[in-house]
MARDO-373749 format. One line per 4 residues: their letters; for each residue x, y negated, z of N, C-alpha, C. Coordinates in nm, 2 decimals, m for minus. Each point is the difference from the previous one (the first is absolute). Last residue first. Example, Ala and Ser with C-alpha at 12.3 -4.5 7.8 and 13.67 -1.06 7.14 Angstrom:
BEGIN
SA = 1.28/0.22/0.71/0.09/m0.11/0.00/m0.08/m0.11/0.08 ~ 0.03/0.57/m0.01/m0.09/m0.12/0.00/0.09/m0.12/0.00
***
This chain:
BEGIN
XXXX = m4.51/m3.64/m0.52/m0.08/m0.11/0.07/0.04/m0.13/m0.06 ~ 0.01/0.50/m0.23/0.08/m0.10/0.06/m0.09/m0.11/0.05 ~ m0.01/0.56/m0.14/m0.07/m0.13/0.00/0.09/m0.10/0.08 ~ 0.06/0.51/m0.28/0.03/m0.10/0.10/m0.08/m0.12/m0.01
XXXX = m0.15/0.50/m0.15/0.06/m0.12/m0.06/0.02/m0.10/0.11 ~ 0.00/0.52/0.13/m0.09/m0.11/m0.04/0.08/m0.12/m0.06 ~ 0.18/0.50/m0.07/m0.02/m0.09/0.11/m0.09/m0.11/m0.04 ~ 0.29/0.47/m0.19/m0.14/m0.06/0.02/0.00/m0.08/0.12
XXXX = 0.42/0.12/m0.34/m0.05/0.01/0.14/m0.14/m0.06/0.01 ~ 0.29/0.25/m0.43/m0.05/m0.12/0.06/m0.05/0.03/0.15 ~ 0.42/0.25/m0.24/m0.15/0.01/0.01/m0.05/m0.13/0.06 ~ 0.49/0.19/m0.27/m0.08/m0.09/0.09/m0.15/0.04/m0.01
XXXX = 0.36/0.21/m0.26/0.06/m0.01/0.13/m0.09/m0.08/0.10 ~ m0.08/0.07/m0.48/m0.04/0.12/0.08/0.06/m0.01/0.14 ~ 0.10/m0.33/m0.33/m0.13/m0.01/0.05/m0.05/0.11/0.09 ~ 0.43/0.01/m0.21/m0.01/m0.10/0.10/m0.14/m0.01/0.06
XXXX = 0.07/0.30/m0.36/0.08/0.04/0.12/m0.02/m0.10/0.11 ~ m0.20/m0.10/m0.41/m0.07/0.10/0.06/0.07/0.05/0.13 ~ 0.22/m0.32/m0.28/m0.12/m0.06/0.07/m0.08/0.11/0.08 ~ 0.35/0.15/m0.27/0.06/m0.07/0.12/m0.12/m0.07/0.08
XXXX = m0.11/0.22/m0.40/0.05/0.10/0.09/0.05/m0.07/0.13 ~ m0.12/m0.28/m0.37/m0.12/0.06/0.07/0.04/0.10/0.10 ~ 0.29/m0.43/m0.15/m0.01/0.14/m0.03/m0.11/0.06/0.08 ~ m0.05/m0.51/m0.11/0.08/0.09/0.09/m0.01/0.14/m0.05
XXXX = m0.06/m0.41/m0.35/m0.07/0.07/0.11/0.10/0.09/0.08 ~ 0.15/m0.46/m0.24/m0.04/0.13/m0.04/m0.06/0.07/0.12 ~ 0.24/m0.48/m0.21/m0.11/0.04/0.09/m0.04/0.14/m0.05 ~ 0.42/m0.41/m0.07/m0.06/0.13/m0.02/m0.11/0.03/0.10
XXXX = 0.18/m0.46/m0.21/m0.01/0.05/0.13/m0.07/0.14/m0.02 ~ 0.07/m0.27/m0.37/0.12/m0.05/0.07/0.00/0.06/0.15 ~ m0.33/0.03/m0.39/0.09/0.11/0.01/0.13/m0.04/0.08 ~ m0.42/m0.26/m0.08/0.11/m0.02/m0.10/0.10/0.11/0.00
XXXX = m0.37/m0.01/0.31/m0.06/0.00/m0.13/0.11/m0.02/m0.11 ~ 0.13/m0.02/0.45/m0.04/0.14/m0.03/m0.06/0.00/m0.14 ~ 0.11/m0.42/0.17/0.12/0.08/m0.02/m0.03/0.14/m0.04 ~ m0.35/m0.28/0.13/0.05/m0.05/m0.13/0.12/0.08/m0.03
XXXX = m0.17/0.08/0.42/m0.09/0.05/m0.11/0.05/m0.04/m0.13 ~ 0.22/m0.18/0.37/0.03/0.15/m0.02/m0.09/0.06/m0.11 ~ m0.08/m0.45/0.13/0.13/0.01/m0.08/0.03/0.15/m0.02 ~ m0.38/m0.09/0.26/m0.02/m0.06/m0.13/0.13/0.03/m0.09
XXXX = 0.02/0.11/0.46/m0.08/0.10/m0.08/m0.02/m0.05/m0.14 ~ 0.21/m0.29/0.31/0.09/0.11/m0.04/m0.08/0.10/m0.09 ~ m0.25/m0.34/0.20/0.08/m0.05/m0.11/0.09/0.11/m0.05 ~ m0.24/0.10/0.38/m0.09/0.00/m0.12/0.07/m0.06/m0.12
XXXX = 0.24/0.01/0.41/m0.04/0.14/m0.04/m0.08/0.00/m0.12 ~ 0.10/m0.41/0.20/0.12/0.06/m0.06/m0.03/0.14/m0.06 ~ m0.34/m0.22/0.24/0.03/m0.07/m0.12/0.11/0.06/m0.07 ~ m0.09/0.16/0.42/m0.10/0.05/m0.09/0.02/m0.07/m0.14
XXXX = 0.27/m0.15/0.36/0.03/0.14/m0.04/m0.09/0.05/m0.11 ~ m0.10/m0.41/0.19/0.12/m0.01/m0.09/0.04/0.14/m0.04 ~ m0.33/m0.03/0.32/m0.05/m0.04/m0.13/0.11/m0.01/m0.10 ~ 0.13/0.09/0.44/m0.08/0.11/m0.05/m0.06/m0.03/m0.14
XXXX = 0.21/m0.35/0.22/0.10/0.09/m0.05/m0.07/0.13/m0.05 ~ m0.28/m0.32/0.20/0.06/m0.06/m0.12/0.10/0.10/m0.06 ~ m0.17/0.10/0.42/m0.10/0.02/m0.10/0.05/m0.05/m0.14 ~ 0.27/m0.08/0.38/m0.01/0.15/m0.03/m0.10/0.03/m0.11
XXXX = 0.04/m0.44/0.16/0.11/0.03/m0.09/0.00/0.15/m0.03 ~ m0.33/m0.15/0.30/m0.02/m0.07/m0.13/0.12/0.04/m0.10 ~ 0.01/0.16/0.46/m0.09/0.07/m0.09/m0.03/m0.07/m0.14 ~ 0.45/0.01/0.32/m0.11/m0.10/m0.03/m0.09/0.07/m0.10
XXXX = 0.39/0.22/0.14/m0.09/m0.01/0.11/m0.12/m0.09/m0.02 ~ 0.32/0.33/m0.34/m0.05/m0.13/0.03/m0.09/0.00/0.13 ~ 0.23/0.38/m0.24/0.08/m0.07/0.10/m0.06/m0.13/0.05 ~ m0.17/0.28/m0.36/0.00/0.08/0.12/0.07/m0.07/0.12
XXXX = 0.01/m0.20/m0.43/m0.14/0.00/0.05/m0.01/0.07/0.13 ~ 0.40/0.03/m0.25/m0.01/m0.13/0.08/m0.14/m0.01/0.06 ~ 0.08/0.37/m0.29/0.09/0.01/0.12/m0.02/m0.13/0.09 ~ m0.22/0.01/m0.41/m0.06/0.10/0.08/0.08/0.01/0.13
XXXX = 0.17/m0.28/m0.33/m0.13/m0.06/0.05/m0.06/0.10/0.10 ~ 0.38/0.14/m0.24/0.04/m0.10/0.10/m0.13/m0.06/0.07 ~ m0.05/0.31/m0.35/0.06/0.07/0.12/0.03/m0.11/0.10 ~ m0.15/m0.16/m0.41/m0.10/0.07/0.07/0.05/0.07/0.13
XXXX = 0.31/m0.21/m0.29/m0.08/m0.10/0.07/m0.11/0.07/0.08 ~ 0.26/0.27/m0.28/0.08/m0.04/0.11/m0.08/m0.10/0.09 ~ m0.20/0.14/m0.40/0.01/0.11/0.09/0.07/m0.04/0.13 ~ m0.02/m0.31/m0.36/m0.13/0.02/0.07/0.00/0.11/0.10
XXXX = 0.38/m0.07/m0.27/m0.02/m0.11/0.09/m0.13/0.01/0.08 ~ 0.09/0.31/m0.34/0.08/0.03/0.12/0.00/m0.12/0.10 ~ m0.24/m0.05/m0.41/m0.05/0.11/0.08/0.08/0.03/0.13 ~ 0.17/m0.32/m0.31/m0.12/m0.05/0.07/m0.06/0.11/0.09
XXXX = 0.36/0.12/m0.28/0.04/m0.10/0.11/m0.11/m0.05/0.08 ~ m0.10/0.28/m0.37/0.07/0.07/0.10/0.04/m0.09/0.12 ~ m0.19/m0.20/m0.39/m0.10/0.08/0.08/0.06/0.08/0.11 ~ 0.30/m0.23/m0.29/m0.08/m0.09/0.08/m0.11/0.07/0.08
XXXX = 0.26/0.26/m0.29/0.08/m0.05/0.11/m0.07/m0.10/0.09 ~ m0.21/0.15/m0.39/0.01/0.11/0.09/0.08/m0.04/0.12 ~ m0.04/m0.31/m0.36/m0.12/0.02/0.08/0.00/0.11/0.10 ~ 0.47/m0.23/m0.13/m0.12/0.05/m0.08/m0.12/0.03/0.09
XXXX = 0.42/m0.37/0.07/m0.06/0.12/0.04/m0.11/0.04/m0.09 ~ 0.46/m0.30/m0.09/m0.15/m0.01/0.01/m0.05/0.14/0.04 ~ 0.46/m0.07/m0.01/m0.04/m0.14/m0.03/m0.15/m0.02/0.02 ~ 0.39/0.38/0.17/m0.13/m0.03/m0.03/m0.02/m0.15/m0.02
XXXX = 0.35/0.43/0.09/0.01/m0.13/m0.06/m0.13/m0.04/m0.05 ~ 0.05/0.42/0.19/0.09/m0.07/0.08/0.03/m0.14/m0.05 ~ m0.42/0.39/0.03/0.08/m0.08/m0.10/0.09/m0.08/0.09 ~ m0.25/0.49/0.11/0.03/m0.14/0.03/0.08/m0.06/m0.11
XXXX = m0.34/0.38/m0.13/0.13/m0.01/0.07/0.02/m0.14/0.03 ~ m0.41/0.36/m0.22/0.04/m0.13/0.05/0.13/0.02/0.08 ~ m0.37/0.25/m0.39/0.10/0.01/0.10/0.04/m0.14/0.05 ~ m0.50/0.14/m0.19/0.13/m0.05/m0.04/0.10/0.00/0.11
XXXX = m0.44/0.29/m0.11/0.06/m0.07/0.12/0.14/m0.05/m0.03 ~ m0.51/0.16/m0.26/0.15/0.01/0.01/0.04/m0.09/0.12 ~ m0.46/0.06/m0.10/0.05/0.12/m0.06/0.16/0.02/0.00 ~ m0.40/m0.25/0.33/0.11/m0.02/m0.09/0.04/0.13/m0.06
XXXX = m0.32/m0.06/0.35/m0.06/m0.01/m0.13/0.11/m0.01/m0.11 ~ 0.05/0.25/0.50/0.02/m0.12/m0.08/m0.07/0.00/m0.13 ~ m0.16/0.26/0.46/0.08/0.02/m0.13/0.01/m0.13/m0.07 ~ m0.23/0.05/0.42/0.11/0.10/0.02/0.08/0.02/m0.13
XXXX = m0.41/m0.28/0.07/0.10/m0.04/0.11/0.11/0.10/0.02 ~ m0.36/m0.20/m0.41/0.05/0.13/0.06/0.11/m0.04/0.10 ~ m0.21/m0.34/m0.22/m0.11/0.09/0.00/0.04/0.13/0.07 ~ 0.19/m0.54/0.05/0.02/0.14/m0.05/m0.12/0.08/0.02
XXXX = 0.01/m0.45/0.16/0.00/0.01/m0.15/0.02/0.14/m0.06 ~ m0.15/m0.30/0.48/0.04/0.13/m0.05/m0.02/0.00/m0.15 ~ 0.08/m0.36/0.42/m0.04/0.01/m0.14/0.04/0.13/m0.06 ~ m0.11/m0.22/0.51/0.08/0.10/m0.07/m0.06/0.01/m0.14
XXXX = m0.06/m0.46/0.26/m0.05/0.13/0.00/0.10/0.10/m0.07 ~ 0.18/m0.46/0.23/m0.07/0.05/m0.12/m0.05/0.14/0.03 ~ 0.07/m0.43/0.33/0.05/0.13/m0.02/m0.08/0.06/m0.12 ~ 0.13/m0.49/0.22/m0.09/0.06/m0.10/0.05/0.13/m0.04
XXXX = 0.06/m0.26/0.48/0.07/0.04/m0.11/m0.10/0.07/m0.10 ~ m0.12/m0.40/0.34/m0.01/0.15/0.00/0.06/0.04/m0.13 ~ 0.07/m0.48/0.30/m0.04/0.08/m0.11/m0.02/0.14/0.03 ~ 0.17/m0.37/0.28/m0.14/0.00/m0.01/m0.06/0.07/m0.12
XXXX = 0.47/0.03/0.33/m0.05/m0.01/m0.13/m0.16/0.00/0.01 ~ 0.31/m0.17/0.41/0.02/0.12/m0.09/m0.06/m0.03/m0.14 ~ 0.03/m0.32/0.38/m0.12/0.08/m0.01/0.01/0.13/m0.08 ~ 0.36/m0.32/0.05/m0.04/0.04/0.14/m0.12/0.09/0.00
XXXX = 0.36/m0.02/m0.41/m0.12/m0.07/0.05/m0.04/0.05/0.14 ~ 0.38/0.18/m0.27/0.01/m0.15/0.01/m0.11/m0.06/0.08 ~ 0.05/0.48/m0.10/0.12/m0.04/0.07/0.01/m0.15/0.02 ~ m0.37/0.20/m0.23/0.01/0.07/0.13/0.12/m0.05/0.08
XXXX = m0.06/m0.15/m0.45/m0.10/m0.06/0.10/0.01/0.06/0.14 ~ 0.25/0.20/m0.35/0.06/m0.13/0.03/m0.09/m0.07/0.10 ~ m0.17/0.39/m0.18/0.11/0.03/0.10/0.07/m0.13/0.04 ~ m0.33/m0.03/m0.33/m0.06/0.03/0.13/0.11/0.03/0.10
XXXX = 0.12/m0.08/m0.44/m0.04/m0.12/0.07/m0.06/0.03/0.13 ~ 0.13/0.36/m0.27/0.12/m0.08/0.04/m0.05/m0.12/0.08 ~ m0.34/0.26/m0.20/0.07/0.07/0.10/0.12/m0.07/0.06 ~ m0.21/m0.18/m0.38/m0.09/m0.02/0.12/0.07/0.07/0.12
XXXX = 0.21/0.06/m0.41/0.01/m0.14/0.04/m0.08/m0.02/0.13 ~ m0.05/0.41/m0.21/0.13/0.00/0.06/0.03/m0.15/0.05 ~ m0.39/0.08/m0.24/m0.01/0.06/0.13/0.13/0.00/0.08 ~ m0.03/m0.17/m0.45/m0.06/m0.08/0.09/m0.01/0.06/0.14
XXXX = 0.18/0.27/m0.36/0.08/m0.11/0.04/m0.06/m0.09/0.11 ~ m0.20/0.39/m0.25/0.06/0.02/0.13/0.07/m0.13/0.06 ~ m0.18/0.02/m0.45/m0.11/0.01/0.10/0.05/0.02/0.14 ~ 0.31/m0.02/m0.36/m0.07/m0.13/0.02/m0.11/0.01/0.10
XXXX = 0.24/0.40/m0.11/0.09/m0.10/0.07/m0.08/m0.13/0.03 ~ m0.22/0.32/m0.27/0.01/0.05/0.14/0.09/m0.11/0.08 ~ m0.04/m0.07/m0.45/m0.12/m0.03/0.06/0.00/0.04/0.15 ~ 0.37/0.11/m0.27/m0.01/m0.14/0.02/m0.12/m0.04/0.08
XXXX = 0.03/0.44/m0.15/0.09/m0.03/0.11/0.01/m0.14/0.04 ~ m0.24/0.11/m0.38/m0.07/0.06/0.11/0.08/m0.02/0.13 ~ 0.18/m0.14/m0.42/m0.10/m0.09/0.04/m0.08/0.06/0.13 ~ 0.53/0.07/m0.16/m0.13/0.07/0.00/m0.11/m0.08/0.06
XXXX = 0.45/m0.16/0.01/m0.05/0.00/m0.13/m0.14/0.07/m0.01 ~ 0.33/m0.29/0.39/m0.08/0.12/m0.03/m0.06/m0.01/m0.14 ~ 0.26/m0.35/0.24/0.07/0.10/m0.08/m0.09/0.11/m0.05 ~ m0.15/m0.37/0.29/0.06/m0.06/m0.12/0.07/0.10/m0.09
XXXX = m0.18/0.14/0.42/m0.11/m0.05/m0.08/0.04/m0.07/m0.13 ~ 0.32/0.15/0.33/m0.06/0.11/m0.08/m0.11/m0.05/m0.09 ~ 0.20/m0.31/0.29/0.09/0.04/m0.11/m0.06/0.11/m0.08 ~ m0.23/m0.13/0.38/0.00/m0.11/m0.09/0.09/0.03/m0.12
XXXX = m0.01/0.31/0.35/m0.12/0.00/m0.08/m0.01/m0.11/m0.10 ~ 0.36/0.01/0.31/0.01/0.10/m0.10/m0.12/0.01/m0.09 ~ m0.02/m0.30/0.36/0.11/m0.04/m0.10/0.01/0.10/m0.11 ~ m0.28/0.11/0.36/m0.06/m0.10/m0.09/0.10/m0.05/m0.10
XXXX = 0.15/0.31/0.32/m0.10/0.06/m0.09/m0.06/m0.10/m0.09 ~ 0.32/m0.15/0.32/0.06/0.09/m0.10/m0.11/0.05/m0.09 ~ m0.15/m0.24/0.36/0.08/m0.09/m0.09/0.06/0.08/m0.11 ~ m0.21/0.24/0.33/m0.10/m0.06/m0.09/0.07/m0.10/m0.09
XXXX = 0.26/0.20/0.34/m0.04/0.10/m0.10/m0.10/m0.06/m0.10 ~ 0.12/m0.26/0.36/0.11/0.01/m0.09/m0.03/0.10/m0.11 ~ m0.32/m0.03/0.34/0.00/m0.13/m0.08/0.12/0.01/m0.10 ~ m0.03/0.34/0.32/m0.10/0.02/m0.10/m0.01/m0.13/m0.09
XXXX = 0.30/m0.01/0.36/0.04/0.10/m0.10/m0.10/0.02/m0.11 ~ m0.12/m0.28/0.36/0.11/m0.06/m0.08/0.05/0.10/m0.11 ~ m0.33/0.15/0.31/m0.05/m0.09/m0.10/0.11/m0.07/m0.09 ~ 0.13/0.27/0.36/m0.06/0.08/m0.10/m0.06/m0.08/m0.11
XXXX = 0.18/m0.22/0.37/0.11/0.06/m0.08/m0.06/0.09/m0.11 ~ m0.30/m0.20/0.31/0.07/m0.11/m0.08/0.10/0.07/m0.09 ~ m0.21/0.28/0.31/m0.09/m0.04/m0.11/0.06/m0.11/m0.09 ~ 0.23/0.14/0.39/0.01/0.11/m0.11/m0.10/m0.04/m0.11
XXXX = 0.00/m0.29/0.37/0.13/0.00/m0.07/0.00/0.10/m0.11 ~ m0.47/m0.19/0.13/0.10/0.07/0.08/0.13/0.01/m0.09 ~ m0.34/m0.41/m0.06/0.03/0.13/m0.04/0.09/0.07/0.10 ~ m0.38/m0.43/m0.05/0.12/0.05/0.07/0.02/0.15/m0.04
X = m0.22/m0.41/m0.29/m0.03/0.13/0.06/0.13/0.04/0.07
***
């Protein structure tokens, strides 16, 4: 596949990012103690391998990739989207001498990796001139977004990520500033 220069460089950065993500996930899968978190990592791992392989195909093969990224559906586990089900929120501080990461550190590292990857996929997708690569990167963004939601929900359930409702007075103040505009629903050709 002939790539534009910026496409090649973006794909290169995204491939290096995948090397890092997959390597870390391999380590995390061996260290994690919580079975639910382990299941999340194990279920996500094949998609990250496929994502990496597809990017390699885009830079190596004349025809690009003949695959479609397996994009997971959004897996909603929480019942309440504004309040944490956890009763306590354990404090956290950086550790400066680490031999083994705990489950909270693993989840945090993985979540932050997914968030960063998602931003890079979204940004790169907007820059792609090749529609096949553009669609792949849009799918990769959705994959990262949905995987991040899985990890975030696990963290919320454990009390590792606070979730609380917005102050009602503040919400009322902000919502009173805006009114909807009546217009027809857009149609696209």
